[in-house]
BALOBA-1460 file (C-alpha; in Angstrom, 3 decimals):
// residues 109
<rec num="1" residu="m" x="59.006" y="104.981" z="130.861"/>
<rec num="2" residu="q" x="58.193" y="103.005" z="127.561"/>
<rec num="3" residu="r" x="59.097" y="106.111" z="125.357"/>
<rec num="4" residu="k" x="62.597" y="106.227" z="127.008"/>
<rec num="5" residu="s" x="63.091" y="102.595" z="126.578"/>
<rec num="6" residu="f" x="62.142" y="102.725" z="123.009"/>
<rec num="7" residu="t" x="64.484" y="105.605" z="122.348"/>
<rec num="8" residu="v" x="67.362" y="103.929" z="123.860"/>
<rec num="9" residu="l" x="66.708" y="100.783" z="121.957"/>
<rec num="10" residu="v" x="66.509" y="102.836" z="118.573"/>
<rec num="11" residu="l" x="69.811" y="104.535" z="119.499"/>
<rec num="12" residu="c" x="71.495" y="101.207" z="120.231"/>
<rec num="13" residu="l" x="70.248" y="99.717" z="116.949"/>
<rec num="14" residu="a" x="71.587" y="102.862" z="115.067"/>
<rec num="15" residu="l" x="75.017" y="102.603" z="116.702"/>
<rec num="16" residu="i" x="75.222" y="98.840" z="115.905"/>
<rec num="17" residu="m" x="74.398" y="99.458" z="112.261"/>
<rec num="18" residu="c" x="77.024" y="102.199" z="111.996"/>
<rec num="19" residu="f" x="79.692" y="99.958" z="113.365"/>
<rec num="20" residu="t" x="78.604" y="97.088" z="111.241"/>
<rec num="21" residu="t" x="78.800" y="99.197" z="107.987"/>
<rec num="22" residu="v" x="82.387" y="100.557" z="108.859"/>
<rec num="23" residu="a" x="83.422" y="96.902" z="109.689"/>
<rec num="24" residu="l" x="82.062" y="95.586" z="106.386"/>
<rec num="25" residu="a" x="83.615" y="98.388" z="104.466"/>
<rec num="26" residu="a" x="87.024" y="97.477" z="105.681"/>
<rec num="27" residu="g" x="88.628" y="95.335" z="103.141"/>
<rec num="28" residu="a" x="86.739" y="96.842" z="100.241"/>
<rec num="29" residu="k" x="88.790" y="97.735" z="97.064"/>
<rec num="30" residu="l" x="87.947" y="99.983" z="94.091"/>
<rec num="31" residu="l" x="88.521" y="97.938" z="90.960"/>
<rec num="32" residu="c" x="88.076" y="98.611" z="87.182"/>
<rec num="33" residu="v" x="85.488" y="96.383" z="85.634"/>
<rec num="34" residu="t" x="85.877" y="97.474" z="81.960"/>
<rec num="35" residu="s" x="89.710" y="97.062" z="81.599"/>
<rec num="36" residu="q" x="90.624" y="93.650" z="83.515"/>
<rec num="37" residu="d" x="94.355" y="93.906" z="82.944"/>
<rec num="38" residu="l" x="95.200" y="97.172" z="84.791"/>
<rec num="39" residu="k" x="98.142" y="96.709" z="87.119"/>
<rec num="40" residu="g" x="98.474" y="100.162" z="88.722"/>
<rec num="41" residu="e" x="100.238" y="101.878" z="85.822"/>
<rec num="42" residu="q" x="97.577" y="104.619" z="85.752"/>
<rec num="43" residu="n" x="95.449" y="106.278" z="88.421"/>
<rec num="44" residu="v" x="91.711" y="105.852" z="88.768"/>
<rec num="45" residu="s" x="90.999" y="109.609" z="87.578"/>
<rec num="46" residu="s" x="92.767" y="109.049" z="84.366"/>
<rec num="47" residu="c" x="90.975" y="105.835" z="83.736"/>
<rec num="48" residu="l" x="87.637" y="107.497" z="84.521"/>
<rec num="49" residu="a" x="88.427" y="110.223" z="82.063"/>
<rec num="50" residu="k" x="88.810" y="107.610" z="79.356"/>
<rec num="51" residu="g" x="85.368" y="106.239" z="80.072"/>
<rec num="52" residu="e" x="86.330" y="103.263" z="82.204"/>
<rec num="53" residu="e" x="83.852" y="101.864" z="84.822"/>
<rec num="54" residu="f" x="84.852" y="101.156" z="88.463"/>
<rec num="55" residu="a" x="83.235" y="98.944" z="91.216"/>
<rec num="56" residu="i" x="83.608" y="98.598" z="94.979"/>
<rec num="57" residu="v" x="84.324" y="95.060" z="95.729"/>
<rec num="58" residu="d" x="84.146" y="93.981" z="99.381"/>
<rec num="59" residu="q" x="85.996" y="91.169" z="101.063"/>
<rec num="60" residu="y" x="83.046" y="88.759" z="100.496"/>
<rec num="61" residu="g" x="83.056" y="89.370" z="96.763"/>
<rec num="62" residu="v" x="79.942" y="91.541" z="96.670"/>
<rec num="63" residu="v" x="80.274" y="94.145" z="93.825"/>
<rec num="64" residu="h" x="78.763" y="97.462" z="93.544"/>
<rec num="65" residu="v" x="79.464" y="99.140" z="90.176"/>
<rec num="66" residu="l" x="79.706" y="102.915" z="90.488"/>
<rec num="67" residu="t" x="77.360" y="104.984" z="88.393"/>
<rec num="68" residu="p" x="78.603" y="108.249" z="87.004"/>
<rec num="69" residu="r" x="76.505" y="110.203" z="89.481"/>
<rec num="70" residu="e" x="78.122" y="108.083" z="92.383"/>
<rec num="71" residu="v" x="81.563" y="109.014" z="90.915"/>
<rec num="72" residu="e" x="80.780" y="112.716" z="90.773"/>
<rec num="73" residu="l" x="79.443" y="112.776" z="94.277"/>
<rec num="74" residu="t" x="82.358" y="110.729" z="95.693"/>
<rec num="75" residu="k" x="84.820" y="113.054" z="93.942"/>
<rec num="76" residu="a" x="83.218" y="115.910" z="95.727"/>
<rec num="77" residu="f" x="83.409" y="114.483" z="99.127"/>
<rec num="78" residu="n" x="86.626" y="112.275" z="98.869"/>
<rec num="79" residu="p" x="88.675" y="113.441" z="95.835"/>
<rec num="80" residu="q" x="91.988" y="111.618" z="96.956"/>
<rec num="81" residu="l" x="90.129" y="108.282" z="96.564"/>
<rec num="82" residu="f" x="90.555" y="108.580" z="92.753"/>
<rec num="83" residu="q" x="94.227" y="109.474" z="93.055"/>
<rec num="84" residu="q" x="95.101" y="105.921" z="93.908"/>
<rec num="85" residu="r" x="96.490" y="103.406" z="91.399"/>
<rec num="86" residu="a" x="94.027" y="101.691" z="89.209"/>
<rec num="87" residu="f" x="93.863" y="97.868" z="89.192"/>
<rec num="88" residu="g" x="91.506" y="95.703" z="87.083"/>
<rec num="89" residu="m" x="89.546" y="92.715" z="88.440"/>
<rec num="90" residu="r" x="92.263" y="90.261" z="87.365"/>
<rec num="91" residu="f" x="94.877" y="91.986" z="89.625"/>
<rec num="92" residu="g" x="92.398" y="92.817" z="92.458"/>
<rec num="93" residu="e" x="94.696" y="91.211" z="95.152"/>
<rec num="94" residu="k" x="97.354" y="94.017" z="94.454"/>
<rec num="95" residu="a" x="94.821" y="96.835" z="94.860"/>
<rec num="96" residu="p" x="94.957" y="98.905" z="98.023"/>
<rec num="97" residu="e" x="91.963" y="98.749" z="100.428"/>
<rec num="98" residu="l" x="89.791" y="101.762" z="100.439"/>
<rec num="99" residu="k" x="90.381" y="104.008" z="103.477"/>
<rec num="100" residu="i" x="87.002" y="105.116" z="104.900"/>
<rec num="101" residu="f" x="86.742" y="108.348" z="106.857"/>
<rec num="102" residu="g" x="86.659" y="107.615" z="110.659"/>
<rec num="103" residu="s" x="87.624" y="103.985" z="110.266"/>
<rec num="104" residu="t" x="90.689" y="102.259" z="111.592"/>
<rec num="105" residu="p" x="92.719" y="99.669" z="109.628"/>
<rec num="106" residu="v" x="91.772" y="96.015" z="110.543"/>
<rec num="107" residu="p" x="94.898" y="93.783" z="110.956"/>
<rec num="108" residu="a" x="95.271" y="91.079" z="108.474"/>
<rec num="109" residu="k" x="94.669" y="87.560" z="109.902"/>
């Protein structure tokens, strides 16, 4: 009986963590950190080819700079992510939100 209860508790916690991760990722943007003035005139792939660095910035302002290894793995699993227009930190409000597989758009308030 205790084992079943523990298993159910662990599964519930895992589901809650998954939903929280998707909810927090909604609103995240991919922004260039080395060229602040990009306004969408190039795509992310061409900027990466020039050696520019990108970061994922969430709606709370938390920044995660992508390493070359993370870029390589992300391209393997989600190549269309790097076809979007590139924006620098200065014009981050114009950048499109990242679309995460399996997520639904969160309406703006």
